[in-house]
LUMMARGU-204080 format. One record per residue (C-alpha): x, y, z. Coordinates in steps of 0.2 Angstrom, whole numbers, padded with zeros to 4 digits, always signed. Layout:
XYZ/...
//
This chain:
-0033+0016+0018/-0042+0032+0021/-0046+0042+0036/-0059+0033+0045/-0066+0048+0056/-0062+0058+0071/-0055+0048+0085/-0061+0057+0101/-0047+0062+0112/-0056+0055+0128/-0055+0038+0120/-0035+0039+0121/-0036+0048+0138/-0041+0065+0144/-0032+0073+0158/-0034+0088+0169/-0019+0098+0171/-0016+0114+0182/-0020+0130+0174/-0004+0138+0180/+0013+0131+0178/+0028+0136+0189/+0042+0131+0177/+0045+0131+0159/+0063+0125+0158/+0067+0110+0148/+0080+0104+0160/+0080+0096+0178/+0095+0100+0189/+0102+0092+0205/+0094+0100+0220/+0080+0108+0210/+0065+0095+0211/+0050+0098+0200/+0035+0099+0211/+0017+0094+0206/+0010+0109+0197/+0026+0113+0188/+0031+0107+0171/+0046+0105+0159/+0043+0111+0141/+0055+0105+0127/+0065+0119+0119/+0054+0121+0104/+0038+0120+0114/+0033+0103+0107/+0032+0092+0122/+0029+0095+0141/+0032+0084+0157/+0023+0085+0173/+0011+0077+0185/-0007+0072+0179/-0023+0063+0183/-0029+0050+0170/-0048+0050+0166/-0058+0049+0181/-0044+0044+0193/-0037+0055+0207/-0020+0046+0207/-0005+0057+0201/+0008+0051+0189/+0023+0059+0180/+0020+0059+0161/+0025+0067+0144/+0012+0075+0133/+0010+0087+0118/+0012+0105+0125/+0001+0115+0114/-0013+0103+0109/-0030+0107+0115/-0033+0088+0116/-0020+0083+0130/-0014+0065+0127/+0000+0057+0137/+0013+0048+0128/+0024+0041+0142/+0022+0038+0160/+0036+0036+0173/+0028+0029+0188/+0014+0018+0180/+0013+0006+0194/+0016+0017+0209/+0005+0033+0208/+0006+0047+0220/-0010+0048+0230/-0011+0067+0232/-0002+0083+0225/+0013+0082+0237/+0024+0072+0224/+0039+0078+0215/+0051+0073+0201/+0070+0075+0206/+0087+0069+0203/+0093+0059+0218/+0109+0059+0227/+0115+0043+0217/+0112+0052+0201/+0095+0043+0196/+0079+0051+0191/+0066+0047+0205/+0048+0051+0208/+0045+0055+0227/+0029+0056+0237/+0026+0069+0250/+0036+0059+0263/+0051+0058+0251/+0048+0040+0248/+0054+0034+0231/+0040+0027+0221/+0050+0026+0204/+0068+0026+0199/+0078+0026+0183/+0088+0012+0191/+0105+0016+0183/+0120+0008+0192/+0137+0016+0194/+0132+0034+0191/+0143+0049+0197/+0134+0058+0211/+0129+0076+0208/+0135+0074+0190/+0117+0071+0183/+0105+0082+0173/+0089+0078+0165/+0082+0086+0149/+0066+0085+0139/+0069+0086+0120/+0058+0091+0105/+0058+0072+0100/+0048+0068+0116/+0063+0059+0123/+0068+0062+0141/+0087+0059+0144/+0097+0058+0159/+0115+0064+0156/+0128+0059+0169/+0146+0067+0166/+0142+0070+0148/+0136+0052+0144/+0118+0047+0141/+0115+0036+0156/+0096+0033+0153/+0082+0039+0141/+0063+0037+0141/+0064+0031+0123/+0072+0015+0129/+0058+0012+0141/+0042+0014+0131/+0024+0013+0137/+0010+0012+0124/+0015+0025+0111/+0027+0023+0096/+0035+0040+0092/+0046+0045+0077/+0064+0042+0081/+0061+0028+0093/+0073+0013+0091/+0063+0000+0100/+0066-0018+0095/+0075-0035+0097/+0093-0036+0103/+0100-0050+0093/+0114-0053+0105/+0104-0054+0122/+0088-0059+0113/+0080-0045+0125/+0064-0039+0116/+0058-0021+0119/+0040-0020+0118/+0026-0007+0119/+0013-0011+0133/-0005-0005+0133/-0013+0004+0148/-0024-0006+0160/-0039+0005+0156/-0042+0024+0151/-0041+0028+0170/-0026+0017+0174/-0009+0019+0165/-0002+0003+0174/+0004-0011+0161/-0011-0019+0153/-0013-0036+0145/-0007-0031+0127/+0010-0029+0120/+0017-0025+0103/+0034-0029+0096/+0046-0037+0084/+0044-0056+0082/+0057-0065+0093/+0060-0077+0078/+0069-0063+0068/+0056-0064+0054/+0054-0045+0053/+0036-0046+0058/+0027-0036+0071/+0016-0045+0083/+0002-0039+0096/+0001-0052+0110/-0012-0054+0123/-0003-0060+0137/+0009-0073+0129/-0004-0078+0115/-0002-0070+0098/-0017-0058+0094/-0011-0050+0077/+0004-0051+0066/+0009-0039+0052/+0017-0052+0040/+0035-0050+0034/+0044-0034+0029/+0048-0034+0010/+0058-0018+0010/+0043-0007+0007/+0028-0013+0016/+0022-0027+0029/+0015-0040+0017/+0002-0045+0030/-0006-0028+0031/-0019-0025+0017/-0018-0010+0007/-0002-0004+0017/+0004+0008+0002/-0001+0024+0011/+0011+0020+0025/+0024+0023+0012/+0023+0042+0016/+0030+0039+0033/+0046+0033+0028/+0047+0016+0038/+0064+0008+0037/+0072-0008+0045/+0087-0005+0055/+0104-0011+0048/+0104-0025+0061/+0119-0034+0054/+0130-0019+0060/+0119-0013+0075/+0115-0031+0081/+0097-0024+0085/+0082-0027+0074/+0069-0013+0074/+0059-0002+0063/+0059+0017+0064/+0051+0031+0054/+0051+0050+0052/+0036+0062+0054/+0032+0074+0040/+0020+0088+0040/+0009+0084+0055/+0011+0075+0072/+0006+0057+0072/+0009+0042+0083/+0005+0024+0085/-0004+0019+0101/-0008+0002+0108/-0025+0004+0116/-0031-0005+0132/-0043-0016+0120/-0028-0022+0111/-0030-0012+0095/-0015-0003+0088/-0021+0014+0082/-0012+0026+0070/-0017+0044+0075/-0014+0060+0065/-0016+0077+0072/-0026+0089+0061/-0022+0107+0064/-0038+0113+0055/-0050+0104+0066/-0039+0102+0081/-0043+0084+0083/-0034+0067+0082/-0040+0057+0067/-0038+0038+0066/-0028+0034+0050/-0026+0016+0052/-0029+0002+0065/-0026-0016+0067/-0034-0028+0071/-0052-0021+0067/-0060-0036+0058/-0062-0054+0064/-0050-0060+0051/-0036-0050+0057/-0036-0059+0074/-0022-0072+0074/-0027-0089+0067/-0046-0084+0068/-0051-0100+0059/-0038-0112+0065/-0024-0122+0056/-0026-0126+0038/-0041-0115+0036/-0044-0098+0027/-0053-0083+0035/-0063-0071+0024/-0071-0056+0031/-0090-0054+0029/-0097-0040+0020/-0110-0036+0034/-0097-0036+0048/-0104-0051+0056/-0094-0067+0059/-0081-0071+0046/-0082-0086+0033/-0071-0100+0038/-0066-0114+0027/-0053-0128+0026/-0040-0126+0013/-0042-0136-0003/-0037-0154+0000/-0042-0152+0018/-0058-0156+0027/-0065-0153+0044/-0060-0166+0058/-0054-0179+0045/-0068-0190+0050/-0062-0191+0068/-0070-0176+0075/-0054-0168+0080/-0061-0151+0077/-0049-0145+0065/-0045-0146+0046/-0034-0160+0042/-0027-0166+0025/-0039-0177+0015/-0027-0187+0005/-0008-0190+0009/+0005-0182-0002/+0014-0194-0013/+0031-0193-0003/+0021-0197+0012/+0015-0213+0004/+0032-0216-0004/+0042-0218+0012/+0047-0199+0013/+0055-0198-0004/+0050-0184-0016/+0045-0187-0034/+0038-0203-0043/+0050-0217-0038/+0036-0230-0042/+0025-0223-0029/+0006-0226-0031/-0005-0213-0037/-0003-0196-0047/+0012-0185-0043/+0009-0171-0031/+0004-0154-0038/+0003-0136-0032/-0013-0127-0030/-0012-0108-0033/-0021-0096-0020/-0021-0078-0024/-0023-0062-0013/-0017-0071+0003/-0010-0065+0019/+0004-0078+0019/+0003-0091+0034/+0014-0088+0049/+0030-0099+0053/+0038-0098+0036/+0056-0103+0032/+0067-0092+0021/+0076-0101+0007/+0091-0092+0001/+0095-0102-0014/+0080-0099-0026/+0080-0082-0036/+0064-0083-0044/+0047-0092-0044/+0051-0107-0054/+0067-0111-0043/+0057-0109-0027/+0044-0121-0034/+0058-0134-0038/+0066-0132-0022/+0049-0136-0014/+0045-0150-0025/+0061-0159-0022/+0059-0157-0002/+0047-0170+0005/+0044-0159+0021/+0039-0144+0010/+0020-0142+0011/+0019-0124+0002/+0029-0110-0005/+0028-0092-0011/+0041-0081-0020/+0038-0063-0014/+0047-0049-0022/+0059-0040-0009/+0060-0056+0002/+0063-0071-0009/+0058-0089-0007/+0047-0093+0008/+0042-0112+0012/+0031-0120+0025/+0034-0137+0032/+0020-0138+0045/+0002-0133+0047/-0004-0117+0039/-0008-0105+0052/-0016-0088+0051/-0022-0086+0033/-0033-0071+0028/-0040-0070+0011/-0039-0051+0006/-0051-0042-0004/-0037-0034-0013/-0018-0035-0013/-0010-0050-0005/+0002-0063-0012/+0002-0079-0022/+0002-0095-0011/+0005-0112-0019/-0001-0126-0008/+0005-0144-0011/-0008-0156-0014/-0010-0175-0019/-0013-0177-0038/-0030-0184-0035/-0036-0168-0027/-0035-0160-0045/-0047-0174-0052/-0063-0164-0049/-0057-0151-0059/-0054-0163-0074/-0071-0170-0072/-0078-0152-0072/-0069-0149-0088/-0078-0163-0096/-0094-0157-0091/-0090-0140-0098/-0086-0148-0115/-0103-0156-0115/-0112-0139-0112/-0101-0131-0124/-0106-0143-0138/-0125-0141-0134/-0123-0122-0134/-0114-0123-0150/-0128-0131-0159/-0140-0118-0153/-0128-0104-0158/-0127-0111-0175/-0146-0109-0177/-0146-0092-0170/-0131-0087-0180/-0140-0091-0196/-0153-0078-0192/-0140-0066-0186/-0131-0067-0203/-0146-0062-0212/-0149-0047-0201/-0131-0042-0203/-0131-0043-0221/-0147-0032-0222/-0139-0019-0210/-0123-0018-0220/-0133-0014-0236/-0141+0000-0226/-0124+0007-0220/-0117+0006-0238/-0131+0016-0244/-0128+0029-0230/-0109+0030-0234/-0114+0033-0253/-0125+0048-0247/-0110+0055-0237/-0098+0053-0252/-0110+0063-0262/-0109+0077-0250/-0124+0075-0240/-0123+0084-0223/-0129+0075-0207/-0131+0089-0194/-0134+0087-0176/-0152+0084-0177/-0150+0069-0189/-0158+0077-0204/-0151+0076-0222/-0157+0090-0234/-0172+0093-0222/-0177+0075-0222/-0176+0065-0206/-0164+0050-0207/-0153+0039-0197/-0134+0038-0200/-0120+0030-0191/-0102+0026-0195/-0099+0018-0178/-0114+0019-0167/-0133+0018-0173/-0144+0033-0169/-0162+0034-0165/-0174+0045-0173/-0170+0060-0162/-0152+0061-0168/-0146+0053-0152/-0136+0038-0151/-0141+0023-0142/-0128+0028-0129/-0133+0046-0129/-0119+0052-0141/-0121+0067-0152/-0117+0064-0170/-0108+0077-0182/-0106+0076-0200/-0089+0076-0208/-0092+0094-0215/-0097+0100-0198/-0081+0094-0191/-0071+0101-0205/-0079+0118-0203/-0077+0118-0184/-0058+0114-0185/-0055+0125-0200/-0052+0110-0211/-0040+0102-0197/-0029+0117-0197/-0012+0115-0189/-0016+0130-0179/-0029+0120-0170/-0018+0105-0166/-0019+0101-0148/-0008+0086-0148/-0006+0068-0154/-0011+0052-0147/-0010+0033-0151/-0023+0034-0164/-0018+0051-0172/-0019+0070-0170/-0031+0079-0159/-0038+0096-0164/-0048+0110-0156/-0064+0115-0164/-0078+0128-0162/-0096+0124-0167/-0107+0136-0175/-0115+0139-0158/-0099+0143-0150/-0096+0127-0141/-0078+0121-0140/-0074+0103-0144/-0059+0091-0146/-0058+0081-0161/-0048+0064-0162/-0044+0060-0180/-0038+0042-0184/-0022+0043-0194/-0017+0032-0208/+0000+0030-0201/-0007+0026-0184/-0001+0009-0176/-0019+0006-0171/-0032+0003-0184/-0051+0006-0187/-0056-0009-0175/-0046-0002-0160/-0053+0015-0164/-0071+0009-0164/-0068-0001-0149/-0063+0015-0139/-0077+0025-0146/-0090+0012-0142/-0082+0009-0124/-0082+0027-0120/-0100+0029-0127/-0107+0015-0116/-0098+0019-0100/-0095+0038-0100/-0104+0054-0099/-0106+0063-0115/-0095+0077-0108/-0080+0066-0109/-0064+0077-0109/-0062+0080-0090/-0047+0079-0080/-0056+0070-0066/-0064+0054-0080/-0043+0051-0083/-0037+0033-0088/-0045+0017-0094/-0048+0009-0077/-0059+0023-0073/-0070+0017-0088/-0069-0001-0084/-0073+0000-0066/-0064+0005-0049/-0066-0011-0038/-0047-0013-0039/-0049-0031-0046/-0038-0035-0061/-0047-0038-0077/-0043-0043-0095/-0048-0038-0112/-0044-0046-0129/-0040-0029-0138/-0031-0015-0129/-0037+0003-0131/-0028+0019-0126/-0013+0028-0131/+0004+0019-0132/+0017+0026-0122/+0006+0028-0107/+0000+0010-0105/+0006+0000-0090/+0017-0016-0095/+0004-0028-0089/-0010-0020-0100/+0000-0017-0115/+0008-0034-0115/-0006-0045-0108/-0022-0035-0108/-0023-0034-0089/-0030-0018-0082/-0035-0012-0065/-0035+0004-0056/-0016+0003-0054/-0015+0004-0073/-0021+0022-0072/-0008+0025-0058/+0005+0020-0071/-0002+0032-0084/-0002+0046-0071/+0015+0043-0066/+0021+0046-0084/+0010+0061-0086/+0018+0068-0070/+0036+0066-0076/+0031+0073-0093/+0024+0089-0085/+0040+0091-0075/+0051+0088-0089/+0041+0096-0104/+0045+0081-0114/+0034+0067-0121/+0038+0050-0116/+0035+0043-0133/+0047+0054-0142/+0061+0056-0130/+0077+0045-0131/+0095+0050-0125/+0107+0041-0136/+0122+0045-0125/+0116+0036-0110/+0104+0024-0119/+0089+0030-0109/+0071+0034-0113/+0062+0048-0103/+0058+0037-0088/+0076+0029-0087/+0083+0047-0088/+0071+0053-0074/+0077+0038-0063/+0095+0042-0067/+0094+0061-0062/+0083+0057-0047/+0095+0043-0041/+0110+0056-0043/+0101+0070-0033/+0100+0080-0049/+0082+0081-0052/+0083+0100-0057/+0092+0094-0073/+0075+0086-0078/+0065+0101-0076/+0059+0110-0092/+0071+0125-0095/+0057+0137-0096/+0051+0134-0078/+0068+0128-0070/+0073+0145-0063/+0056+0147-0053/+0054+0129-0048/+0057+0123-0030/+0069+0108-0029/+0058+0101-0015/+0042+0101-0025/+0051+0094-0041/+0059+0080-0030/+0042+0076-0023/+0034+0075-0041/+0048+0065-0048/+0048+0053-0033/+0029+0051-0034/+0030+0048-0053/+0043+0035-0051/+0033+0026-0038/+0018+0026-0050/+0028+0018-0064/+0034+0003-0054/+0034-0013-0065/+0022-0023-0053/+0005-0016-0051/+0005-0021-0033/+0021-0010-0030/+0012+0006-0036/+0003+0017-0024/-0016+0020-0025/-0022+0037-0032/-0027+0041-0014/-0009+0039-0009/-0003+0049-0023/-0014+0063-0018/-0008+0062+0000/+0010+0062-0005/+0008+0077-0017/-0002+0087-0005/+0009+0084+0010/+0023+0097+0014/+0036+0083+0018/+0051+0078+0007/+0051+0061+0015/+0043+0048+0003/+0045+0030+0000/+0059+0024-0011/+0055+0018-0028/+0064+0003-0037/+0072+0006-0054/+0059+0001-0067/+0067-0013-0077/+0061-0006-0094/+0068+0011-0090/+0086+0008-0097/+0096-0003-0107/+0107-0011-0093/+0123-0020-0095/+0124-0038-0088/+0135-0033-0073/+0121-0021-0068/+0107-0033-0068/+0116-0046-0058/+0105-0049-0042/+0111-0056-0025/+0102-0065-0011/+0098-0057+0006/+0090-0065+0021/+0078-0053+0030/+0075-0066+0043/+0093-0069+0050/+0103-0056+0042/+0114-0067+0033/+0119-0064+0014/+0120-0078+0002/+0133-0076-0012/+0132-0057-0012/+0125-0041-0004/+0110-0030-0006/+0110-0011-0008/+0099-0002+0005/+0092+0014-0001/+0089+0028+0012/+0078+0044+0011/+0085+0060+0005/
//
């Protein structure tokens, strides 16, 4: 997600405040009421409290807003439902010790309503967190953070009480002119599933999906929110489930608007405006269960109505015009008297249909038993009531035993979802394969004919190439104009050229003698470094132009075919001025749509390839992120990843970096030549970001835009990476994992380690 543009302050609420302020203290004392026109200011000058008029209204309310922002925005309101009708109101500490808002007749319009307070022993203070606290005899008797309005601020601990089941929620304003409670609320799901919900009245309007320890899995592309340090409370000890976060280099907040949209707003000092960084829901498919039960919702590209369709194996109405998607063919266990498996039941056994990139349905059940995908599948297969399953990293095995509700197909990200279907639902696929085979046979016959002609052409071409290579061995020089001994010719060792000396991909051709002269016969003094194919040399042409020359080494683990693949690939898809810090990584070449693609032959430099690319040939923009992470750690350490290994602790460079970072000893990793001049904050940030980039799973890595935000921010608070599995040779006792229930807070056979920001 990126900044979507300036969010005008008047859309949040613009208020008129008196130009003169009679008070600037942060405290309110007994017998010293705060009249309309005077304000309290927190000790650090961040927040201000006083009377205000919202929008076009003439009613007066007591509220808290940012003190020095030119755009005045109210964060909390005391007397939301009981305004003062003129400027005669005041905020005071009553004789019973409570905070009260009074009108001109001293009638109490609002009270903190705390019982059993000691009279004349109360004081109130506005803190730099934006929290207004009422202190009675040295004890916090009441605080505004426990009674939120529409704004979620850093430090708030608003959530679900697991003992009383009381759920604290944020409530929208009725309108921009009226801060009275509106029709929308946002808070933790009462079922303790770690989800956030926005409700319209009592009806769900939007949900976040479960928390996996790093992100809410139902929010598409949530990686950027890593930088705010969201954490789930230790609800097993506190008996309260809530999420909290810390702010970093700029003020930011979450506001539930009167239209039911939750907006994340960030203050930009340079433009003196609030920017909308994130908002939910903003598309039709983000509206809760937009397409109904057992259906998927896909956002339209033109912003019009979304595309709704029944899940595979389901059909609209089921022939009885019920107006919803129903299962077309009963599952085997439903035909087999509720028994899972074969058991002599008629028809093919049930199977699981894979859906990818899914916002998982609501109303899932957490199974503490399975510890991997195959075990989760087995548990669902043997349970007749299980209709679908998904194994999610950081959460575990989720199953569904009822209708599938609120399914959104993401354009990127999301989770794998396995839907249980009757075996007959897969027959269409088998029939389709037969059709493919027939087509393949026909095409093969055609290709045989075409292939014969191609072989003749290829033989002729090879003979021409052999003649050219013979000329090269005899010392002929092919210069940049493509001439040999003054005679125009065509020559290519990898890519054919046209008569103007330019390749069909606009690549300039240099003869071997020209390269030798430019690099001083590949002098070691011109060696720039060494990649997967071999050494890279600096060269200077006769016209003074500097070039970089990559030479395929005989000892390279990659051969001529791989080398040619890389050259052709770059020639086809890159500009002739290739060596630029900005063209970086293979996914930049293959495309940047974020979709995962595969290739039969890998290209690039070993030691910088992501695991999924090196092992399976799968690449995406997240493959580049991985390479960048290694490069970042190499820059900090001054050590090449491909050559470093610490035999004492059995760690490679990445494992060593993880060890030092986890031990708060990152300065030990820094290159000794720059260690004395390095900032521990900057080093920690770089190593933290580098470790986030080299996460094993592509989906766990941030996007490059998020990496830039993290590196440019002034904050030391960043998301916590997981230990890369390949980074160390771990003992068996170190790899034992244990289960944890994020829904009810009960552990299985063991415990989980909760990481906290440093």
